[in-house]
C-alpha positions in Angstrom: 2.0 1.9 -26.3 -0.9 -0.3 -27.2 1.6 -3.1 -26.4 2.5 -1.3 -23.0 -0.5 -0.7 -21.1 -3.5 -2.5 -23.6 -4.6 0.8 -24.6 -4.1 3.5 -27.6 -6.4 6.7 -27.5 -4.9 9.5 -26.5 -7.6 10.6 -24.3 -7.3 7.3 -22.4 -3.3 6.6 -22.2 -3.1 10.7 -20.2 -6.0 9.2 -17.8 -3.7 6.7 -17.6 -0.9 8.3 -16.9 -3.1 11.2 -14.8 -4.9 7.8 -12.5 -1.1 6.9 -12.3 0.1 9.7 -10.5 -2.9 9.9 -8.1 -2.0 6.1 -7.4 1.2 7.6 -5.7 -0.1 9.9 -4.1 0.4 13.2 -6.4 -2.5 16.0 -6.0 -4.7 17.4 -8.3 -3.2 20.6 -8.3 0.4 19.1 -8.7 -1.5 16.8 -12.0 -2.7 20.2 -13.3 0.2 21.8 -13.2 2.3 19.2 -14.3 0.2 17.8 -17.4 -2.0 20.9 -18.0 -5.2 19.2 -17.4 -8.6 20.6 -16.5 -10.5 19.3 -13.2 -13.2 17.7 -15.8 -10.6 15.8 -16.7 -8.6 14.7 -13.5 -12.2 13.9 -11.9 -12.8 11.1 -14.9 -9.3 9.6 -14.0 -10.6 9.8 -10.1 -13.8 8.0 -10.8 -11.7 5.5 -12.7 -9.4 4.7 -10.3 -12.7 4.4 -8.0 -13.9 1.5 -9.9 -10.8 -0.4 -9.9 -10.5 -0.3 -6.5 -14.4 -2.2 -6.5 -13.0 -4.4 -8.2 -10.8 -5.7 -6.4 -12.5 -5.0 -2.9 -14.8 -7.9 -4.9 -12.8 -10.5 -5.9 -11.5 -10.3 -2.7 -15.1 -10.5 -1.2 -15.8 -13.3 -3.5 -12.4 -15.4 -2.9 -13.7 -15.3 1.1 -14.4 -18.3 2.6 -17.4 -16.6 4.5 -18.5 -15.1 1.2 -19.9 -19.3 -0.2 -21.8 -19.6 3.7 -24.4 -17.0 2.6 
């Protein structure tokens, strides 16, 4: 698992899997039924996803031509 996604702890691997399900569009209620994960764990994955989105947005902003005009 570590070689595939770069993480080795069980909790991190579960969070990675849940975040991928969320990105694929599965609702949290379906994820709860399929994985047995609790609300707190799923919310932790949503927060992680938000951080990824912020990083992507920041990278795009930094690459924009108008950024350097400031």
